[in-house]
C-alpha positions in Angstrom: 102.2 289.2 -147.1 104.6 292.1 -147.7 104.9 295.1 -145.4 103.9 297.6 -148.1 100.6 296.1 -149.2 98.9 296.6 -146.0 96.4 294.5 -144.1 93.2 292.8 -145.3 90.1 294.9 -144.9 87.9 292.1 -143.5 88.8 288.8 -141.8 86.8 286.5 -139.6 87.0 287.0 -135.8 88.4 283.5 -135.3 89.8 281.2 -138.0 90.4 277.6 -137.0 93.8 276.2 -137.8 93.4 272.8 -139.3 96.3 271.8 -141.7 98.9 273.4 -139.4 97.6 272.0 -136.2 99.9 271.2 -133.2 102.3 274.1 -133.8 102.8 273.4 -137.5 102.3 277.1 -138.4 104.8 278.2 -135.8 107.4 275.7 -137.0 106.8 276.9 -140.6 108.1 280.3 -139.7 110.8 279.2 -137.2 114.1 280.9 -138.1 116.9 278.7 -139.2 120.2 278.6 -137.3 122.2 279.3 -140.5 125.2 281.1 -138.9 126.0 278.5 -136.1 125.5 275.7 -138.5 127.8 277.2 -141.1 130.5 277.8 -138.4 130.2 274.2 -137.1 130.3 272.9 -140.7 133.4 274.9 -141.6 135.2 273.8 -138.4 134.5 270.1 -139.2 135.5 270.6 -142.8 138.8 272.1 -141.7 139.5 269.3 -139.2 138.6 266.7 -141.8 140.7 268.3 -144.5 143.8 268.5 -142.3 143.3 264.9 -141.3 143.0 263.8 -144.9 146.1 265.7 -146.0 148.2 264.2 -143.2 146.9 260.6 -143.9 147.4 260.8 -147.7 150.8 262.4 -147.5 152.0 259.8 -145.0 150.8 257.0 -147.3 152.7 258.5 -150.2 155.9 258.7 -148.1 155.9 262.5 -148.1 154.4 263.4 -144.7 153.2 267.0 -144.5 153.4 268.3 -140.9 150.9 271.1 -140.9 150.0 270.2 -137.4 152.6 269.1 -134.7 150.8 265.9 -134.0 154.0 264.2 -132.9 154.3 266.6 -130.0 150.6 266.2 -129.3 150.9 262.5 -129.3 153.9 262.5 -126.9 152.0 264.9 -124.6 148.9 262.7 -124.7 150.9 259.5 -124.0 152.7 261.0 -121.0 149.7 262.9 -119.5 147.2 261.4 -117.1 143.4 261.9 -117.2 143.4 263.8 -113.9 145.9 266.4 -115.2 144.5 269.9 -114.9 145.1 270.7 -118.5 143.3 267.6 -119.7 140.3 268.4 -117.5 140.3 272.0 -118.7 140.3 270.9 -122.4 137.6 268.3 -121.7 135.5 270.8 -119.9 135.8 273.4 -122.7 134.8 270.8 -125.3 131.8 269.7 -123.2 130.7 273.2 -122.8 131.0 273.9 -126.5 128.9 270.8 -127.3 126.2 271.9 -124.8 126.1 275.3 -126.4 125.7 273.8 -129.9 122.9 271.5 -128.7 121.2 274.5 -127.0 121.5 276.6 -130.2 120.0 273.8 -132.2 117.2 273.0 -129.8 116.0 276.5 -128.9 114.4 278.4 -131.8 115.3 282.0 -132.5 112.9 284.8 -132.9 111.7 285.2 -136.5 110.8 288.4 -138.2 107.5 287.0 -139.4 104.4 286.1 -137.3 102.4 283.2 -138.6 98.6 283.9 -138.9 95.9 281.3 -139.1 93.9 280.9 -142.3 90.8 279.0 -143.3 92.8 277.0 -145.9 94.3 273.8 -144.4 97.3 274.1 -146.7 98.0 277.8 -146.3 99.7 279.8 -143.6 100.3 283.6 -143.9 103.3 285.5 -142.5 103.0 289.0 -141.2 106.1 291.1 -140.3 106.3 291.9 -136.6 106.5 295.6 -137.4 103.3 295.4 -139.5 101.6 293.6 -136.6 102.7 296.4 -134.2 101.5 299.0 -136.7 98.1 297.3 -136.9 97.7 297.3 -133.1 98.8 300.9 -132.9 96.3 302.0 -135.6 93.5 300.1 -133.8 94.3 301.7 -130.5 94.4 305.2 -132.1 90.8 304.6 -133.3 89.5 304.5 -129.7 87.7 307.6 -128.6 89.8 309.5 -126.1 93.2 308.3 -127.3 95.4 311.2 -128.3 98.4 309.1 -129.4 99.3 305.4 -129.3 102.4 303.4 -129.9 103.0 299.6 -130.1 106.0 297.3 -130.2 106.5 293.6 -130.4 108.9 291.9 -127.9 109.0 288.2 -128.7 105.4 287.1 -128.2 104.4 290.2 -126.2 102.7 293.2 -127.6 103.6 296.4 -125.7 100.9 299.1 -126.4 101.1 302.5 -124.8 98.5 305.3 -125.2 98.3 308.9 -124.2 95.1 310.7 -123.4 93.8 314.0 -122.1 91.0 312.2 -120.1 91.1 311.9 -116.4 89.4 308.5 -116.3 92.2 306.4 -117.6 90.8 303.1 -116.1 87.7 303.2 -118.4 89.9 304.2 -121.4 92.3 301.3 -120.7 89.4 298.8 -120.8 88.2 300.2 -124.2 91.7 300.2 -125.6 92.4 296.6 -124.4 89.1 295.4 -125.9 89.9 297.1 -129.2 93.5 295.7 -129.4 92.4 292.2 -128.4 89.7 292.4 -131.0 92.3 293.2 -133.6 94.5 290.3 -132.5 91.5 288.0 -132.8 90.8 289.4 -136.3 94.4 288.8 -137.4 94.5 285.4 -135.6 98.2 284.8 -134.8 99.1 281.1 -134.6 101.0 281.8 -131.4 99.3 283.5 -128.4 100.4 287.1 -128.1 100.3 288.5 -124.6 99.2 292.2 -124.4 100.8 294.7 -122.1 99.0 298.0 -122.0 100.0 301.3 -120.5 97.8 304.4 -120.4 99.4 307.8 -119.7 96.9 310.5 -118.6 97.3 314.2 -118.5 100.3 315.4 -116.4 
């Protein structure tokens, strides 16, 4: 669903998610880690290319010394494992490996929110800004709300409203019910926590 085409006029209050059960819809819109993967791939390609050039040139009898591996080999053969420099290099490589594993294991935040549908083979994506606009529009429809705003932070919806009414507690209940009803209508595949703030007259 594109941002400019708007939201559907009618939708069921709750739509069961069948074909994309067990988090399938969320995984379908999980952002890829393209940049870290490209950096790691280029680094491995560079190391493999240098190794291949050195090996082939040595076999042809015309060794190309792009890397001072002779000096590195002498340093490695005369250095013990408890040397501070060896431990520092090993620690840095271990930390780099852990960072790469963490990047691969933890998904990033996508720009699209997966919505449930009645079709077991269909999942719909809604931009986060469009979802925030839908919640803001629904809050603005509540009687007593002068102005409303909404933003998405991860899987949290931050909705704030301004009112001229003194009884902000009753208004907060109505706004919360309206916004939660809109979330139920859109049926995000991932639970969206609602944080509501009501600002009364100063």
